[in-house]
Structure formats: structure tokens, C-alpha cells
N, C-alpha and C positions, 0 to 999 in steps of 0.2 A: 425312678420311685424306688426301687429297692433299695436306692445308696440312701436316701431321705428315710425313708422308717429305721435300716438302720445305725443313722446316728438318734433319732427319736429315744430308738429302744436303747439304744448307749446313755445316751445320757439321765433319761427316767430312771433305767437301771441305779446308775451312779449315787441318785439320787434317792432309792430305794421307793418308788411312788410305784402305786401302780396304777394303771388307765385309766381305775377309779377317779383317784386321787386326780390324775394330772385334770383330767376332763370336767371336776370340779375348779378346779385351780383355772384352770381357762375359759370357763363356760360354756364346755365343748364336749358334745356326746362319747360316749366311751368306748361304742362300737365302732364308732366311724374312727375314731384314732387310732383302733384295732389294724384298722381294711387298710389306713396311712400304713401304721411300722409293717403291712408286712405287705405294701406295695402293691396292694389291689388298686387303689385309687390317689388321686393326685390334690395335697391338700391344698383350700385356699391361701390363701397367701398370707389374709390376716391371722389362720391359723397357725404355720410356721411361723412367726413373727412372736404370740402370745406362750408360746410353746420354747420358743429363744429364750426369753427373757422371763420365762419363770424356771428353767432349767438351768441355766449361765451358757447357752452354749459361744455367749460372744462372737453373733450373726454365726454360726453357721451354720444354724437351718437354716437363713433367709440366701445366705451365698447355694448350697445344694439350692434349693428352689430353686431358684432361677438359673441356677447350670439347666437342673427340670426339662424347664419350659424352654431353655436353649435348645435343648439338645432331640426335645421330643417325645412325647410319655408312652411311645412305642417301641424304647429300646435303653436296653438299661446306661448308662453312666459307665459303667466297670468295664467297659467291652469297647468301648470306641480305643482307635487305635493301639498300639504296644507301652505296656507295662513298665515300666522304669525295675519293677519289682520283675515281669520277669518271669514270672510265675503260669499256669497251664489257664486255660480261657474255662477248663472245666470250675471253677475256683470261684469265677463269680457270677456264675448263674444258677448253683444251686441255689434255693432255700430253701426246701422243704427234706424232714427226714425222718422215715418212722420209729426211729430206734428210739428209748428210750430214757432222754435225755431230756427229758420236758420237750421243745421248741426242736433242739434237735441241732441248732445253730449254735457260732459263735460270729462276731462282728471280725475281721483284720481292718488294721489301720494300713495301706499299702500308698506307697506315693505314685500319683498321679497328674502331671503337668507339671509340677511345680510343690505340689501340695498332697496335703495328709489327707485320703476318704476315706470309708470304711467298707466294705461287703462281706454281707449275709455271706455265711460258706458253713456245707453241712459241720458236724464235728466229725463224719468217717471222711468224707474226703477230706478232712483236712488230716487227718490219721494217714490215713492210703499214701498220699504226696508232700508227706510233712517230710520226705530225703530231698527236695527238692526246691524247698522255702526258704531257703540260704537269702536268701538278696529279700526275702518279704518280712516287716515286720509282726512277729504272729502273738496275738494276745485274746484272747474270752475276755468282754465286757459284762460287765452287773457279776452281781455277787453269786459266791459258790456256792454249784447247788447239792443239797446234801443226798450227793448221789449213793443208791442201795451198795452191796458188795457183790448184788451178783451184775452191777453193770458195771463194776470197779475189772472184775474179774473178764468181762463180756470184752472191753474195752485192757486191757494187756492180752489178751487173746488171740484181738486179732492187730497189735503192734507185735508180736509177736510173729505174725505169721509174712508182712512186710515184710522182713528184716531185722538187724541185729536191732533189739528194742534200748541196750546202754548207746547207741552210738546215733539212734533214734534221738533217746531223752539230752546226749551231749548238745544235740545240734539247733534244738529246741535252746535250750540253754541259754547258746550265746544267742541265738535272734531275740530271745526276749532279754537279754541287759543292752544289745541293741534298744530295742524299742521300749524300756526304761526310761536311756537318755532321753532318747526322741520326746514321748510322750507322760513320762513319769510311771509313776506308782503304781498308783491305782486302776489303772488298766491294768496293770499285767501281773497284778494280789491273786486275782481270779482262777491263771491261768495257771503259774507258779501251784499253788495249792493246789492244783487238779491234777498238776502232773506227779505232787509230792503222793496223793493218793493210788496214781497208777503204779508207784514202784513197791507202794505197799503192797496192790496187788500180786506184782509180778516177783514179789522174793520170794513167796511160796513153790514159785515152777521155776526156781533157777537153782544153781548146786555150786559148788565151789568155787573154784575163780574168781566165775560171772554172779556171784551173790554179794561176794565182800565185794566187784568192783561196781555193782549195782547201789551195796547198799553207803559206798564213797559218795557216788551221783546223790543220793540222798539227801546225805550232808550239805552237798553242795550247794544241791537247793533250798534246803531250811536255811542255811546262811543267807542266800540271797534274799528267802523272803524274811529274814528277818531283818536284811534292808531294806526292803522295800518298806518295808513296818514302821523304820524308824522313816524316813523319809517322807513318810503319812504324816510323822507324829504319833500313830500309836504306840509306843513305850511296851503296854503291856503285852501285845502281839509280838512286838519285835525281843522283848526281853525270854517269850513260852519259843518260839522258830531261832533263834543264838542257843540258844540250852537246847534245841535236839537235833540242832547241828556239833553242839559239842558230844555229844551223847553218843549219835553216831559217827562222827570223825572215832571215836574209841571204836566203835564195832567195830570199823572199818576197817582198823588199825591204821588206820595216817599220821603219823605224829605229826609232818609238817603241817597238816589240814587240823589239827586240834593248837595245834598254834598257831595260824591264823585265826583262828576260833576265839583263841580267849585273850588279842590282838581286837580282833571286832568288839568285841564284850566291854574291852577299855573305850574303845570306841565309846560304845552305846553309854557307856557310863558319863564322858565327856561331855557327851549329848544334855543326858540327863542333870548334870549337874552335879555329879556325884565324886568328888574328889577319891576320897577314898579306897573306892570300888576302882577306879578308875585307873589307878597308881598298883593296888595288889594284884590288878588282875593286869597289867600293863607287864608287872615287872617279872612276872609269874611267865607271862607270852616271851620275853625277851629272853630269860635267862633257859628258856627251851626250847630257844633258836636253834636248829640246826646248820651249822659253815654251810657257804655254798649258798645260802639262800638267801633274802632279803629281809627274810620273815627278824628279826631282830632289831634291822632299821626303821619295821610297821610298828611295831612292839612299842619300843625308842619313842617314837613319833606323838602314838597315844598317850602314854605313859605321861609325856613333858606335858599335854593339853589338864591334867592331871594336877602338875605343881602348878602350872596357870592358874588354877583352879582354888587353887590351896596359898594362893600368894606367894609363889615363891620363884620367885624372877629365879631368882640362882638355877635352881636346881632345872628349874627351864630350860633354860640357852643350853643348861650341861646335858641336857636329853637330847635336844634339837644337834647339840654338836656333834655326841654320839649318833644318831642318824646320820648324820652324814659323815662321818667318820666311818660308818659299816657300810656308804653305798660307795665311796669311794675305794674302798678295801677292799670290796669281797668280792670271787672272782663268781658270777652267778651261775647256779647250773640251770640250763633250758630246757630238763626237762623239768622243773617244777616252776608252775603258772604262779602261783600267791608271788603277789609283789613283784611285780615284772610290770606295775606299770608306775612300779612308786619311781622317783624322783628327786633332784632339789625343787625343782617347780611344786610340787608335792611338798615337803617340806614345810617349804616358807608358803605356800597361802595357810598352812597348820598351824603356824609361826605365827603369822602375822594374823591369825584369832587369835593366840597365846591372848600378843600383845598386847591385843584390844582387850583379854579380859581384865588383864594387870593394868590397864591404864584405868579400866571404868573403876575399879578398886581403889587405884591412887582420889577419884574422884568424890569417889561417895567416902572419903575417908578423910579428906580434907576440902567436906561444902565449898562453894561461896559461886557468885556471882561469874563468877571467868572463865572455871573452875579451875585446878590446880596444875601447876605448868610441867611437872613429873606428867599427869595423867594428859594433860593435852599433847605433850611431846609423843610421846607411846603412841595415842590415835593416831597423830598424824602418820608415823614411824608405821601405823596397821594400815591405814588406806595405802601405802603407798605399797606396799606388799602386798594388799590384793589385787593392784594398779598392775602390776606388774606379774604376779600370778593369772589377769585374768589374760594381759598383754599373749603369754604362754600358752597356755588351754588351748588344745587342736580342735577344730571347728566339729566334731560330734560331739559336742560332751555339752549342749545344749542348758540341762536341766541343772547341770554342776557352776558353769556362769553366769546362773542364777541366783544360788547358793551366794556365790562369791560377791556377785554385784550387794549382793544386798549385806553382807557383813558390809562391808565396802562403804556402803552409805551409814553402817552402823556405827562407822570408823571414824566418818567426817562429821556427824552428829555431833561426838564426842570432843574431835578437835574443834568443836564450833564452827563448824563452817558449812552452817545449811543450805543455800542455796547446795551446793556441790552433792550433797546427802539427798535432797528431795534429785536430782537430775537424775544421781547413781539408782536413786527408788526405783524413781519413776520406768528404769530398763529392766528391775531386776519383778514389777509389779507383773511385767511382758511376760519373762516367763511364767512368772509363780503362779500366771492363769492359764498358761497352755500346759504346763505340766500338773496345777494340782498339786507341788511339793510347799506339805507346810515347813518343811525346815526354812524355805523360802517368805511365807505368806508369814510366820509368828514371825521372823526379823521384822521383818517387814510396819510390822502393826505396835513393834516395841519403836519402831526409829518413828513411827509416826508420833507415838507418847512426846519423847525423849524430842521431838520436834513441836511442840507445845507451845513454846514462848517464841516461837519466831513463826508461829501462823498467819501471819498478817503477810508476810515475801509474797509472793506471786505463787514462786517455783515451789512453796510448801502445801500453798493453798491450794494449787492444784493440784496435787500430791494426793494432800488427805481426798482430796475430792474422789481422784478416781480410787481410792483403795477406800473409803467408806461407801462406794455405789456398786465395786464387787464386791463388799462386805452383803450387802443390801438383794 
């Protein structure tokens, strides 16, 4: 019952609906919906179905309702057997907390019997046992509350009492990154921004080296917040947090982090279709990159896409070649975390995207019923590049696989291969629904538009119906 209520609350918060608004939408009394959320009563099946449909739950509320019936209403689904997350039983049973955090709970996505379920947890308990949460995908669900300064200081004091707050925050960041890969940005954003407020409160209570490390950590969280908003399609918020990361990296006197944030600004500019900014910031980051790191290769990769947006195919290829050369000739300092994930496969997928941009330009420049030969060749090359990169992608990169699939579908569309495009797009749509990634869904909207001439083909029609049904 508590699991079903936590999922309802998570979906309702994600859509910004009050209980009254949801009640009006599903024609059911709001006070009863509140009791369902708190795990006090079992909802009727038709209410579960209506709420799932209204909130875009894609069946999760119905599946949890059925599991609730099978488990019996007298016990919490979260306490059945052992969790893969291996966390303490106390976390699954706390549902109330008298602290000044509103209702005092967050919802934790946890692996259970091969599925992700949400468990309602006291914020205080979450903080107290955060050191044991390495195996859990931890995330606060719903919009971040405008907590008072006194609440932030109370939270800071609590974290300080239970151990080194910097180590705690570093561990939470690693867990949140894993959570983002699995569930997407909208689940993670509130908790990331909450942790930034915590660090701002902590800064007044630490001195010397600890304070400097805290500011550096605050900068990494801000960079992560920028990335999450970028993936969610909120470019204004992404720019805000990336700028804060740049500012705090300077205050923390971390030149490697400053260079990485500059490179990230180039990536953000590329996603926003701003070639001048992508080139200028990317080249500045490449010049600032310290030998012994992969920062120069990262910067060259993101600047290369700026060249593609400027339709400079030669400079684009040269930048990607430079990035590969830097990877092959650099002995990486293992103490530097930035760019440890960078490899040839990562560069390949970015080059495939740039190739698609160049191919689209050729087709727009020489429009015809069949498309220009150069444009089609580049689009096929891009589709092959995405297919190769997807095959090399590690299993944990669920959302990234969806992004690459969506872009591969776009490349197939440009290559005048509509049936292949629709088949790949359907796979991407599944991931897009699961993660609410705007990068995936926006790409798929464009794919659908470009597939309009082939709407009579069954695979294309099926994709269009699935996409528009999801949008409704």
C-alpha cells in the first residue's frame, strides 16, 4: 500500500498536480486519494487505472496494485525477502517524520525482484544511513521545496554529526549518477539541487582545506545539475547551473574542473545549435587542458561538433582526429576523474552525430525528392556509426542507449530508409518513456516529422501512433 502511494505521489509531483487537481481529473474525492498516497487505504482498481492513465504511469500503478493484492494489504511490499540493494530494513518502513520538511519523506527507487520500485523514506533516516546506501539508487521525487535557511542549517548539522559530510556528499553524488543513468534526469534533479543547498549551508561551518574541498564538490554538483537539466531539455536552467559550476570551480581553485566545465559549456552550446559558442568555448578548454589528462580530447570532441554546425566538414574531421590522437598519446593521471570514460567509442558516436548534421545540410542545400547523393552517403555513414557505438555501449548506460537509438533513427530517415528508421525509433521511444529524457523525445518528434512522406508504411504508422499516444 505504501509503495503504491509513493508511486502515485511521485507521478503526481512530476506533473505538478495537487491532490485536488488530480481528483478533478479522475472524478474521485481528493481526500480519499490522500489516504491512498499515505498507504492508509487500498484504492479501487478503476482508480488505479484512471490515475495511471492521467499521470502517464505506463501501467506501473496497475502493476503495483496487482502486486499489492497478491502480497496482502497487511504488509509492505518492500519488506518481502531480500533486496538487491541490500539496505537496512528501517528504510522501507519509515513513512512519517515530524521534521520541518513538509511531509518529511522522499521516495527511493530500489531494485526488487528485477524491477524498480519506489519506497517512501524519512529524510532524516536517509541522511543517517546514507553511508550504507552505495547499492541504492537514491533520489528525492517531486519539485524541490523552498526550504528555510534554518532547515538547511539543521540538515547540515545532522550530516556533520553522522560523519564527514564531504565523504557523505561524494558518495551520494556517485549514487545519483547511477540513478540518472537508470531513471533519467527528472527523478534526480530535486535531490541534486537539495544537496547543493546543503553544501551552501555547510560552507559557513567549515574552514581551511575542508572548505575548499566543499566548494570544489559544490562545483561538481552544479555541473551535474547542468547536465541533468540539459538532458531534460531545460537549456536556461542548464546554462545557469553550468555557469555556477564554472564560478565555484574558480573559487575552489581546481583548474582541471574549470577546464572540464568549459568543455561542458561547449557541449551545451552544441546541443543548443550555437556553433560560435561551441567553437569558442571548446577551443578555450582545449588550450587550457593540462597534459596528463583527457581534457584536451574532451574539448576537441565538443568543438568538433561546432565545426559541423558551421558546415565545415574538413575542420570537423580534423578536430575528431585530434581528439583520437590525444587519447592514444596521453598517459592519463589516474587521480584525475574528468574524462576517464572517454574512449574511441565515445568519439565515434559524437562524430556520427556530426556526420548526420553535415548530411542534413547537404540535403537542405540541394533538396530533391530523393535527396542529394552526398547527403544520403553521409546519413548512411552516420547510421552505421551509431549502430557500432550502440553495440559497444556498456549495459548500464540505459538512457544514453536511447539517445543514440533516436539519433540513429534520424540518420536512417535522412538516408531514405524509413522502415529501419521506424524500427529503431520504436526502441528509442521505450527508453524515452522510461527516463523522460527530452533529448530522446525531441529527437523522435523530428524523426516522426521527417517520416511523414512514408506514413502509409506499417512500421512508420505504428511508430507515429505510439509516439502521438505517448504525447497525449
